[in-house]
C-alpha positions as CSV (number, residue, x, y, z in Angstrom):
1,M,-167.4,108.8,121.6
2,N,-166.3,105.6,119.7
3,T,-168.0,102.7,118.1
4,Y,-166.7,99.3,119.0
5,F,-167.0,96.0,117.1
6,V,-166.2,92.6,118.6
7,S,-167.2,88.9,118.0
8,D,-166.6,85.1,118.9
9,F,-166.4,85.2,122.7
10,H,-167.8,81.6,122.5
11,L,-168.8,81.9,126.2
12,G,-169.4,78.5,127.6
13,L,-167.0,76.7,125.5
14,P,-165.0,74.5,128.0
15,F,-161.7,75.3,126.3
16,L,-158.8,77.3,128.0
17,D,-160.6,78.4,131.2
18,P,-163.9,79.6,130.3
19,R,-164.4,81.5,133.6
20,A,-161.2,83.5,132.8
21,R,-162.5,84.3,129.2
22,E,-165.7,85.6,130.6
23,E,-163.9,87.8,133.1
24,K,-161.7,89.0,130.4
25,V,-164.6,90.1,128.2
26,V,-166.0,92.0,131.3
27,R,-162.8,93.8,131.9
28,F,-162.8,94.8,128.2
29,F,-166.2,96.2,128.5
30,N,-165.1,98.0,131.7
31,S,-162.2,99.5,129.8
32,I,-164.4,101.0,127.0
33,Q,-167.4,101.9,128.8
34,S,-166.5,105.6,129.3
35,T,-165.6,106.1,125.5
36,A,-168.4,103.9,123.8
37,S,-171.5,105.2,122.2
38,D,-172.2,101.8,120.5
39,I,-170.9,98.3,120.7
40,Y,-171.6,95.7,118.0
41,L,-171.4,92.2,119.1
42,L,-171.0,90.3,115.7
43,G,-172.1,86.9,116.7
44,D,-171.1,83.6,118.4
45,I,-170.8,85.6,121.6
46,F,-172.2,82.4,123.2
47,D,-170.9,79.1,122.3
48,F,-174.6,77.9,122.6
49,W,-177.7,80.0,123.4
50,F,-181.2,79.0,123.0
51,E,-184.2,80.8,124.8
52,Y,-187.1,78.6,126.0
53,K,-190.3,80.3,126.9
54,T,-189.3,80.5,130.6
55,V,-185.8,79.3,130.6
56,V,-182.4,80.4,129.3
57,P,-179.1,78.5,129.5
58,R,-177.2,78.6,132.9
59,G,-174.1,80.7,133.4
60,F,-172.8,84.0,131.9
61,V,-174.0,86.0,135.0
62,R,-170.9,88.3,134.9
63,F,-171.4,88.9,131.2
64,L,-175.2,89.4,131.2
65,G,-174.9,91.6,134.2
66,K,-172.2,93.7,132.4
67,L,-174.6,94.1,129.3
68,A,-177.3,95.4,131.5
69,A,-174.9,97.8,133.2
70,L,-173.7,99.2,129.8
71,S,-177.3,99.7,128.6
72,D,-178.2,101.4,131.9
73,A,-175.2,103.8,131.5
74,G,-176.4,104.7,127.9
75,V,-174.2,102.6,125.8
76,R,-176.2,101.1,123.0
77,V,-175.3,97.4,122.5
78,H,-176.3,95.7,119.3
79,F,-176.1,92.0,119.0
80,L,-176.0,90.3,115.5
81,A,-176.7,86.7,116.0
82,G,-174.1,84.1,114.7
83,N,-174.5,80.4,114.0
84,H,-173.9,79.3,117.6
85,D,-176.4,81.7,119.0
86,A,-178.9,82.2,116.1
87,W,-181.8,81.4,118.7
88,A,-181.4,84.7,120.6
89,K,-184.9,86.3,120.9
90,E,-186.5,88.7,123.6
91,Y,-184.4,87.9,126.7
92,L,-181.3,89.9,125.9
93,T,-183.6,92.9,125.0
94,E,-185.9,92.7,127.9
95,E,-183.4,91.9,130.5
96,C,-180.2,93.3,129.3
97,G,-181.4,96.3,126.9
98,V,-179.5,94.8,123.9
99,E,-180.9,95.2,120.4
100,V,-180.9,91.6,118.8
101,I,-180.5,91.6,115.1
102,H,-180.8,88.4,112.7
103,G,-178.8,88.8,109.5
104,S,-176.6,91.7,108.5
105,R,-176.7,95.4,109.1
106,T,-175.7,98.5,106.8
107,L,-175.1,101.7,108.7
108,T,-173.4,105.1,108.3
109,I,-171.2,106.5,111.1
110,G,-169.3,109.7,110.7
111,G,-169.9,109.6,107.0
112,K,-168.4,106.2,106.5
113,N,-170.7,103.2,105.5
114,F,-170.3,99.9,107.3
115,F,-171.6,96.5,106.4
116,L,-171.7,94.2,109.5
117,A,-172.6,90.5,109.8
118,H,-171.2,87.4,111.5
119,G,-170.3,85.9,108.2
120,D,-171.6,82.3,108.4
121,Y,-174.2,82.7,105.7
122,L,-172.4,85.0,103.2
123,G,-170.8,83.8,99.9
124,S,-171.1,80.3,98.4
125,R,-171.4,77.5,100.9
126,S,-171.3,73.8,100.7
127,A,-174.5,71.8,100.4
128,T,-174.1,70.6,103.9
129,E,-173.7,74.2,105.3
130,K,-176.9,75.2,103.3
131,I,-178.8,72.3,104.9
132,L,-177.7,73.1,108.4
133,H,-178.5,76.8,108.0
134,R,-182.1,75.9,106.9
135,I,-182.5,73.5,109.7
136,F,-181.3,75.9,112.2
137,H,-183.5,78.9,111.1
138,N,-186.6,76.7,110.5
139,R,-189.3,78.0,112.9
140,I,-191.0,74.6,113.1
141,I,-187.8,72.8,113.9
142,Q,-187.0,75.6,116.6
143,K,-190.5,75.0,118.2
144,L,-190.0,71.2,118.3
145,F,-186.5,71.7,119.8
146,G,-187.9,74.2,122.3
147,S,-190.3,71.4,123.4
148,L,-187.5,69.3,124.7
149,H,-186.7,69.5,128.4
150,P,-183.8,72.2,128.9
151,R,-181.7,69.4,130.4
152,W,-181.8,67.6,127.1
153,G,-181.9,70.5,124.7
154,V,-179.1,72.5,126.2
155,G,-177.0,69.5,126.8
156,F,-177.4,68.5,123.0
157,G,-176.4,72.0,122.1
158,H,-173.2,72.0,124.0
159,L,-172.3,68.6,122.9
160,W,-172.9,69.6,119.3
161,S,-170.9,72.7,119.6
162,R,-167.9,71.1,121.3
163,H,-168.0,68.3,118.7
164,S,-167.9,71.0,115.8
165,R,-164.9,72.8,117.5
166,A,-163.0,69.6,118.1
167,A,-163.5,68.5,114.5
168,K,-162.7,71.9,112.7
169,G,-160.2,73.4,115.2
170,I,-160.4,76.8,116.8
171,A,-159.1,78.9,113.8
172,V,-159.9,78.5,110.0
173,P,-157.1,79.5,107.7
174,F,-157.8,82.5,105.5
175,R,-157.9,81.5,101.9
176,G,-157.2,85.0,100.2
177,E,-159.0,85.9,97.2
178,A,-160.8,82.3,97.4
179,E,-162.2,83.2,100.7
180,N,-166.0,83.5,100.6
181,L,-166.1,86.6,102.8
182,Y,-163.5,88.2,100.5
183,L,-165.5,87.3,97.5
184,F,-168.7,88.7,99.0
185,A,-167.3,92.0,100.1
186,L,-165.6,92.3,96.7
187,Q,-168.9,91.8,94.9
188,H,-171.0,93.7,97.4
189,S,-168.7,96.8,97.4
190,G,-168.8,96.9,93.6
191,N,-172.6,97.6,93.7
192,N,-172.8,99.5,97.0
193,A,-170.9,102.5,98.4
194,I,-169.5,100.5,101.5
195,D,-166.1,101.7,103.2
196,Y,-165.8,99.0,105.7
197,F,-166.9,95.3,105.8
198,I,-166.5,93.8,109.3
199,F,-167.1,90.1,109.9
200,G,-166.4,87.4,112.6
201,H,-166.8,83.6,112.2
202,R,-163.5,82.6,110.7
203,H,-161.5,83.0,113.9
204,T,-158.6,84.4,112.0
205,P,-157.6,88.1,112.2
206,I,-157.5,89.8,108.7
207,A,-157.4,93.5,107.8
208,M,-157.0,94.2,104.0
209,Q,-158.0,96.7,101.3
210,L,-160.1,95.4,98.6
211,P,-159.4,96.3,94.8
212,T,-162.5,98.6,95.1
213,G,-161.1,100.5,97.9
214,A,-163.1,99.2,100.6
215,Q,-161.6,97.8,103.6
216,L,-162.3,94.1,104.8
217,V,-161.8,93.2,108.5
218,I,-162.3,89.9,109.9
219,L,-162.0,89.7,113.8
220,S,-160.4,86.8,115.6
221,D,-162.1,84.8,118.4
222,W,-161.4,85.4,122.1
223,I,-160.4,81.8,122.9
224,T,-156.8,82.2,121.6
225,D,-156.7,85.8,120.5
226,S,-158.8,88.9,121.4
227,T,-159.1,91.5,118.6
228,Y,-161.8,94.2,118.3
229,V,-162.3,97.3,116.0
230,V,-162.7,100.9,117.1
231,F,-163.9,103.5,115.0
232,D,-163.3,107.0,116.4
233,G,-165.3,109.1,113.9
234,E,-162.4,109.3,111.7
235,Q,-160.5,106.2,111.3
236,V,-160.9,102.3,111.9
237,R,-158.3,100.6,113.9
238,V,-158.0,96.9,114.7
239,E,-156.7,96.4,118.2
240,R,-156.0,93.5,120.7
241,F,-157.1,93.5,124.4
């Protein structure tokens, strides 16, 4: 059985036929269901997701149904929240059987050590990024936002996300040895026995070996590209769907 890693579906983003993108993701899950023991979703699966006490955002019916079907079939699905879906809580666990993880995860599979994260909070960041991260993860601010009527709260969330994507573009160029994720992996691998670092967030597919011998993989998004990682117990492969 294989372990799969994938990120940045950005479901709900109204670019390039969002319904077709959701259907493509479901087809991908269908194609790996019989060979998957675990699937790790490395963040920004939704372009915006916020769980109110009794309400979740509209849409994603095919995707959420497939998550539940995977769980019912015995496939373990793990969701590492990204910066667009940092507010995921109990719904995905209780309704779809998905393990929700906030932050990074280190695990060992087949004798290989993996470090997994979405990647938005790793390495040095600008003052603006640090402030936004603190705001988005502040529990008081989350409760205040949750007090808004979903019509306004979800609407604002989608507006913010679309503005961010329009301002920054879809893909962010990889900066080589100056890249934050590269520098983080290089430093972390020097102090820890990590064989593979797998991240999302940058929307630019990268697979390279660090001077320490560890492998760095950055997944692309599923807006313009569709990469994923599969580990068969012996080797890691980066593939496209």
